[in-house]
A tleap script that builds the chain and sets N, CA, C and O, in Angstrom:
source leaprc.protein.ff14SB
mol = sequence {
  NMET LEU GLN VAL THR ARG LYS ASP ASP GLU
  SER VAL GLU ASN LEU VAL ARG ARG PHE ASN
  LYS LYS VAL ILE GLN SER GLY ILE LEU THR
  ALA ALA ARG GLN ARG LYS TYR PHE GLN LYS
  PRO ILE SER LYS THR GLU ALA ARG VAL VAL
  ALA ILE ARG LYS ARG ALA ARG LYS GLU GLN
  LYS MET ARG GLU LEU ILE GLY THR CARG
}
set mol.1.N position { -83.812 -62.036 -116.368 }
set mol.1.CA position { -83.391 -60.843 -115.685 }
set mol.1.C position { -83.949 -60.870 -114.265 }
set mol.1.O position { -85.110 -61.216 -114.050 }
set mol.2.N position { -83.123 -60.509 -113.318 }
set mol.2.CA position { -83.539 -60.506 -111.920 }
set mol.2.C position { -84.177 -59.167 -111.563 }
set mol.2.O position { -83.707 -58.105 -111.972 }
set mol.3.N position { -85.237 -59.244 -110.805 }
set mol.3.CA position { -85.874 -58.035 -110.314 }
set mol.3.C position { -86.113 -58.181 -108.828 }
set mol.3.O position { -86.568 -59.220 -108.349 }
set mol.4.N position { -85.797 -57.120 -108.110 }
set mol.4.CA position { -86.041 -57.088 -106.680 }
set mol.4.C position { -86.840 -55.827 -106.400 }
set mol.4.O position { -86.389 -54.721 -106.697 }
set mol.5.N position { -88.024 -55.994 -105.831 }
set mol.5.CA position { -88.851 -54.825 -105.525 }
set mol.5.C position { -88.641 -54.431 -104.075 }
set mol.5.O position { -88.445 -55.273 -103.198 }
set mol.6.N position { -88.686 -53.163 -103.856 }
set mol.6.CA position { -88.461 -52.640 -102.506 }
set mol.6.C position { -89.704 -52.848 -101.650 }
set mol.6.O position { -90.820 -52.519 -102.051 }
set mol.7.N position { -89.485 -53.395 -100.477 }
set mol.7.CA position { -90.584 -53.615 -99.533 }
set mol.7.C position { -90.859 -52.318 -98.783 }
set mol.7.O position { -90.042 -51.398 -98.807 }
set mol.8.N position { -92.005 -52.243 -98.120 }
set mol.8.CA position { -92.335 -51.057 -97.334 }
set mol.8.C position { -91.338 -50.893 -96.203 }
set mol.8.O position { -90.994 -51.863 -95.527 }
set mol.9.N position { -90.876 -49.682 -95.996 }
set mol.9.CA position { -89.936 -49.340 -94.916 }
set mol.9.C position { -88.658 -50.157 -94.969 }
set mol.9.O position { -88.112 -50.504 -93.922 }
set mol.10.N position { -88.159 -50.477 -96.177 }
set mol.10.CA position { -86.909 -51.222 -96.317 }
set mol.10.C position { -85.804 -50.253 -96.725 }
set mol.10.O position { -85.990 -49.425 -97.616 }
set mol.11.N position { -84.671 -50.362 -96.074 }
set mol.11.CA position { -83.563 -49.475 -96.402 }
set mol.11.C position { -82.920 -49.892 -97.727 }
set mol.11.O position { -83.079 -51.022 -98.189 }
set mol.12.N position { -82.207 -48.965 -98.310 }
set mol.12.CA position { -81.537 -49.223 -99.581 }
set mol.12.C position { -80.459 -50.293 -99.394 }
set mol.12.O position { -80.246 -51.120 -100.281 }
set mol.13.N position { -79.780 -50.281 -98.247 }
set mol.13.CA position { -78.739 -51.270 -97.979 }
set mol.13.C position { -79.306 -52.691 -97.988 }
set mol.13.O position { -78.710 -53.601 -98.565 }
set mol.14.N position { -80.457 -52.871 -97.346 }
set mol.14.CA position { -81.092 -54.193 -97.322 }
set mol.14.C position { -81.541 -54.611 -98.720 }
set mol.14.O position { -81.449 -55.784 -99.082 }
set mol.15.N position { -82.024 -53.655 -99.497 }
set mol.15.CA position { -82.446 -53.948 -100.864 }
set mol.15.C position { -81.257 -54.414 -101.703 }
set mol.15.O position { -81.366 -55.394 -102.440 }
set mol.16.N position { -80.137 -53.726 -101.598 }
set mol.16.CA position { -78.930 -54.101 -102.338 }
set mol.16.C position { -78.424 -55.458 -101.860 }
set mol.16.O position { -77.976 -56.268 -102.672 }
set mol.17.N position { -78.487 -55.713 -100.573 }
set mol.17.CA position { -78.049 -56.985 -100.019 }
set mol.17.C position { -78.901 -58.136 -100.562 }
set mol.17.O position { -78.367 -59.184 -100.924 }
set mol.18.N position { -80.218 -57.944 -100.620 }
set mol.18.CA position { -81.100 -58.978 -101.166 }
set mol.18.C position { -80.824 -59.213 -102.652 }
set mol.18.O position { -80.830 -60.350 -103.123 }
set mol.19.N position { -80.583 -58.116 -103.384 }
set mol.19.CA position { -80.284 -58.246 -104.808 }
set mol.19.C position { -78.986 -59.017 -105.017 }
set mol.19.O position { -78.938 -59.926 -105.845 }
set mol.20.N position { -77.942 -58.670 -104.286 }
set mol.20.CA position { -76.657 -59.367 -104.404 }
set mol.20.C position { -76.806 -60.855 -104.089 }
set mol.20.O position { -76.213 -61.696 -104.764 }
set mol.21.N position { -77.589 -61.175 -103.079 }
set mol.21.CA position { -77.808 -62.572 -102.712 }
set mol.21.C position { -78.494 -63.328 -103.844 }
set mol.21.O position { -78.128 -64.466 -104.138 }
set mol.22.N position { -79.488 -62.704 -104.482 }
set mol.22.CA position { -80.182 -63.350 -105.596 }
set mol.22.C position { -79.238 -63.568 -106.774 }
set mol.22.O position { -79.288 -64.611 -107.426 }
set mol.23.N position { -78.376 -62.588 -107.051 }
set mol.23.CA position { -77.425 -62.709 -108.162 }
set mol.23.C position { -76.473 -63.865 -107.903 }
set mol.23.O position { -76.203 -64.659 -108.804 }
set mol.24.N position { -75.964 -63.968 -106.690 }
set mol.24.CA position { -75.028 -65.041 -106.349 }
set mol.24.C position { -75.720 -66.395 -106.453 }
set mol.24.O position { -75.152 -67.336 -107.007 }
set mol.25.N position { -76.933 -66.505 -105.933 }
set mol.25.CA position { -77.652 -67.771 -105.956 }
set mol.25.C position { -78.034 -68.201 -107.368 }
set mol.25.O position { -78.113 -69.397 -107.649 }
set mol.26.N position { -78.269 -67.254 -108.246 }
set mol.26.CA position { -78.680 -67.603 -109.602 }
set mol.26.C position { -77.516 -68.100 -110.445 }
set mol.26.O position { -77.728 -68.831 -111.413 }
set mol.27.N position { -76.289 -67.719 -110.100 }
set mol.27.CA position { -75.120 -68.165 -110.847 }
set mol.27.C position { -74.841 -67.337 -112.087 }
set mol.27.O position { -74.008 -67.727 -112.905 }
set mol.28.N position { -75.506 -66.220 -112.248 }
set mol.28.CA position { -75.316 -65.363 -113.417 }
set mol.28.C position { -73.901 -64.809 -113.455 }
set mol.28.O position { -73.266 -64.785 -114.509 }
set mol.29.N position { -73.412 -64.368 -112.314 }
set mol.29.CA position { -72.092 -63.741 -112.264 }
set mol.29.C position { -70.982 -64.730 -112.597 }
set mol.29.O position { -70.052 -64.392 -113.329 }
set mol.30.N position { -71.068 -65.944 -112.071 }
set mol.30.CA position { -70.035 -66.937 -112.370 }
set mol.30.C position { -70.059 -67.325 -113.839 }
set mol.30.O position { -69.005 -67.541 -114.436 }
set mol.31.N position { -71.240 -67.417 -114.427 }
set mol.31.CA position { -71.343 -67.742 -115.854 }
set mol.31.C position { -70.743 -66.623 -116.699 }
set mol.31.O position { -70.064 -66.895 -117.689 }
set mol.32.N position { -70.981 -65.391 -116.327 }
set mol.32.CA position { -70.434 -64.255 -117.076 }
set mol.32.C position { -68.915 -64.224 -116.971 }
set mol.32.O position { -68.230 -63.925 -117.949 }
set mol.33.N position { -68.392 -64.528 -115.802 }
set mol.33.CA position { -66.941 -64.545 -115.640 }
set mol.33.C position { -66.301 -65.656 -116.467 }
set mol.33.O position { -65.206 -65.475 -117.001 }
set mol.34.N position { -66.961 -66.786 -116.577 }
set mol.34.CA position { -66.441 -67.885 -117.386 }
set mol.34.C position { -66.434 -67.521 -118.866 }
set mol.34.O position { -65.527 -67.931 -119.591 }
set mol.35.N position { -67.413 -66.770 -119.326 }
set mol.35.CA position { -67.500 -66.388 -120.726 }
set mol.35.C position { -66.647 -65.168 -121.069 }
set mol.35.O position { -66.576 -64.764 -122.230 }
set mol.36.N position { -66.004 -64.586 -120.066 }
set mol.36.CA position { -65.227 -63.368 -120.291 }
set mol.36.C position { -64.114 -63.610 -121.307 }
set mol.36.O position { -63.873 -62.767 -122.171 }
set mol.37.N position { -63.451 -64.725 -121.216 }
set mol.37.CA position { -62.376 -65.069 -122.136 }
set mol.37.C position { -62.736 -66.363 -122.846 }
set mol.37.O position { -63.277 -67.286 -122.238 }
set mol.38.N position { -62.436 -66.424 -124.122 }
set mol.38.CA position { -62.742 -67.618 -124.906 }
set mol.38.C position { -61.781 -68.737 -124.544 }
set mol.38.O position { -60.574 -68.515 -124.443 }
set mol.39.N position { -62.301 -69.916 -124.353 }
set mol.39.CA position { -61.473 -71.093 -124.120 }
set mol.39.C position { -61.866 -72.135 -125.150 }
set mol.39.O position { -63.047 -72.339 -125.433 }
set mol.40.N position { -60.855 -72.790 -125.707 }
set mol.40.CA position { -61.139 -73.838 -126.673 }
set mol.40.C position { -61.927 -74.945 -125.994 }
set mol.40.O position { -61.616 -75.322 -124.864 }
set mol.41.N position { -62.941 -75.470 -126.665 }
set mol.41.CA position { -63.681 -76.584 -126.078 }
set mol.41.C position { -62.802 -77.833 -126.003 }
set mol.41.O position { -62.052 -78.130 -126.933 }
set mol.42.N position { -62.902 -78.558 -124.893 }
set mol.42.CA position { -62.107 -79.773 -124.736 }
set mol.42.C position { -63.042 -80.979 -124.747 }
set mol.42.O position { -64.241 -80.855 -124.501 }
set mol.43.N position { -62.479 -82.128 -125.033 }
set mol.43.CA position { -63.286 -83.336 -125.105 }
set mol.43.C position { -63.678 -83.792 -123.705 }
set mol.43.O position { -63.140 -83.306 -122.710 }
set mol.44.N position { -64.610 -84.720 -123.640 }
set mol.44.CA position { -65.070 -85.220 -122.347 }
set mol.44.C position { -63.950 -85.920 -121.595 }
set mol.44.O position { -63.845 -85.797 -120.375 }
set mol.45.N position { -63.110 -86.656 -122.321 }
set mol.45.CA position { -62.029 -87.376 -121.646 }
set mol.45.C position { -61.014 -86.400 -121.067 }
set mol.45.O position { -60.520 -86.599 -119.957 }
set mol.46.N position { -60.698 -85.338 -121.822 }
set mol.46.CA position { -59.761 -84.337 -121.299 }
set mol.46.C position { -60.350 -83.647 -120.077 }
set mol.46.O position { -59.646 -83.424 -119.093 }
set mol.47.N position { -61.627 -83.310 -120.129 }
set mol.47.CA position { -62.273 -82.658 -118.997 }
set mol.47.C position { -62.254 -83.578 -117.785 }
set mol.47.O position { -62.039 -83.124 -116.661 }
set mol.48.N position { -62.478 -84.861 -118.009 }
set mol.48.CA position { -62.469 -85.831 -116.918 }
set mol.48.C position { -61.086 -85.908 -116.278 }
set mol.48.O position { -60.963 -85.951 -115.054 }
set mol.49.N position { -60.034 -85.926 -117.123 }
set mol.49.CA position { -58.665 -85.996 -116.615 }
set mol.49.C position { -58.344 -84.753 -115.795 }
set mol.49.O position { -57.731 -84.847 -114.732 }
set mol.50.N position { -58.755 -83.593 -116.286 }
set mol.50.CA position { -58.516 -82.345 -115.558 }
set mol.50.C position { -59.245 -82.368 -114.213 }
set mol.50.O position { -58.685 -81.951 -113.200 }
set mol.51.N position { -60.477 -82.849 -114.198 }
set mol.51.CA position { -61.255 -82.916 -112.957 }
set mol.51.C position { -60.610 -83.869 -111.959 }
set mol.51.O position { -60.589 -83.590 -110.760 }
set mol.52.N position { -60.084 -84.989 -112.444 }
set mol.52.CA position { -59.420 -85.953 -111.560 }
set mol.52.C position { -58.182 -85.323 -110.941 }
set mol.52.O position { -57.945 -85.460 -109.741 }
set mol.53.N position { -57.384 -84.626 -111.769 }
set mol.53.CA position { -56.182 -83.961 -111.238 }
set mol.53.C position { -56.548 -82.906 -110.203 }
set mol.53.O position { -55.912 -82.805 -109.153 }
set mol.54.N position { -57.573 -82.124 -110.506 }
set mol.54.CA position { -58.003 -81.064 -109.593 }
set mol.54.C position { -58.467 -81.654 -108.261 }
set mol.54.O position { -58.127 -81.138 -107.196 }
set mol.55.N position { -59.248 -82.741 -108.325 }
set mol.55.CA position { -59.736 -83.391 -107.115 }
set mol.55.C position { -58.578 -83.953 -106.293 }
set mol.55.O position { -58.587 -83.861 -105.066 }
set mol.56.N position { -57.579 -84.536 -106.966 }
set mol.56.CA position { -56.425 -85.102 -106.261 }
set mol.56.C position { -55.631 -84.007 -105.552 }
set mol.56.O position { -55.196 -84.184 -104.414 }
set mol.57.N position { -55.443 -82.869 -106.237 }
set mol.57.CA position { -54.723 -81.750 -105.600 }
set mol.57.C position { -55.475 -81.245 -104.381 }
set mol.57.O position { -54.873 -80.954 -103.348 }
set mol.58.N position { -56.794 -81.144 -104.505 }
set mol.58.CA position { -57.604 -80.656 -103.393 }
set mol.58.C position { -57.515 -81.607 -102.203 }
set mol.58.O position { -57.378 -81.167 -101.062 }
set mol.59.N position { -57.593 -82.909 -102.472 }
set mol.59.CA position { -57.485 -83.898 -101.391 }
set mol.59.C position { -56.117 -83.846 -100.738 }
set mol.59.O position { -56.008 -83.978 -99.519 }
set mol.60.N position { -55.066 -83.655 -101.537 }
set mol.60.CA position { -53.722 -83.583 -100.980 }
set mol.60.C position { -53.578 -82.346 -100.086 }
set mol.60.O position { -52.975 -82.423 -99.016 }
set mol.61.N position { -54.124 -81.219 -100.517 }
set mol.61.CA position { -54.070 -80.005 -99.694 }
set mol.61.C position { -54.801 -80.218 -98.373 }
set mol.61.O position { -54.338 -79.787 -97.318 }
set mol.62.N position { -55.953 -80.890 -98.446 }
set mol.62.CA position { -56.714 -81.141 -97.227 }
set mol.62.C position { -55.943 -82.061 -96.281 }
set mol.62.O position { -55.942 -81.853 -95.068 }
set mol.63.N position { -55.280 -83.090 -96.847 }
set mol.63.CA position { -54.477 -83.988 -96.007 }
set mol.63.C position { -53.334 -83.230 -95.349 }
set mol.63.O position { -53.036 -83.451 -94.175 }
set mol.64.N position { -52.686 -82.331 -96.101 }
set mol.64.CA position { -51.587 -81.553 -95.531 }
set mol.64.C position { -52.088 -80.618 -94.453 }
set mol.64.O position { -51.434 -80.436 -93.426 }
set mol.65.N position { -53.254 -80.021 -94.685 }
set mol.65.CA position { -53.832 -79.104 -93.707 }
set mol.65.C position { -54.176 -79.842 -92.413 }
set mol.65.O position { -53.896 -79.356 -91.318 }
set mol.66.N position { -54.784 -81.017 -92.551 }
set mol.66.CA position { -55.169 -81.798 -91.378 }
set mol.66.C position { -53.919 -82.315 -90.664 }
set mol.66.O position { -53.903 -82.389 -89.435 }
set mol.67.N position { -52.879 -82.671 -91.406 }
set mol.67.CA position { -51.649 -83.189 -90.819 }
set mol.67.C position { -50.888 -82.155 -90.017 }
set mol.67.O position { -50.140 -82.518 -89.110 }
set mol.68.N position { -51.057 -80.853 -90.326 }
set mol.68.CA position { -50.337 -79.806 -89.607 }
set mol.68.C position { -50.999 -79.456 -88.289 }
set mol.68.O position { -50.382 -78.804 -87.446 }
set mol.69.N position { -52.220 -79.868 -88.095 }
set mol.69.CA position { -52.916 -79.511 -86.852 }
set mol.69.C position { -52.531 -80.387 -85.719 }
set mol.69.O position { -53.030 -80.214 -84.607 }
savepdb mol mol.pdb
quit
């Protein structure tokens, strides 16, 4: 559990900002979002194939973006 203590003469906005930064850095929110819906577990080979496809799409988008400039 994350805890953020208020410093002397610190505004509430700064306290909330520091808390949000800690939550993002810890990865708690992304893990909770992933667990929101159940997904069937896939094998390592399937995960590898999906990662390769995802990487190829990302590279293609980057090439298209660079080519339009």
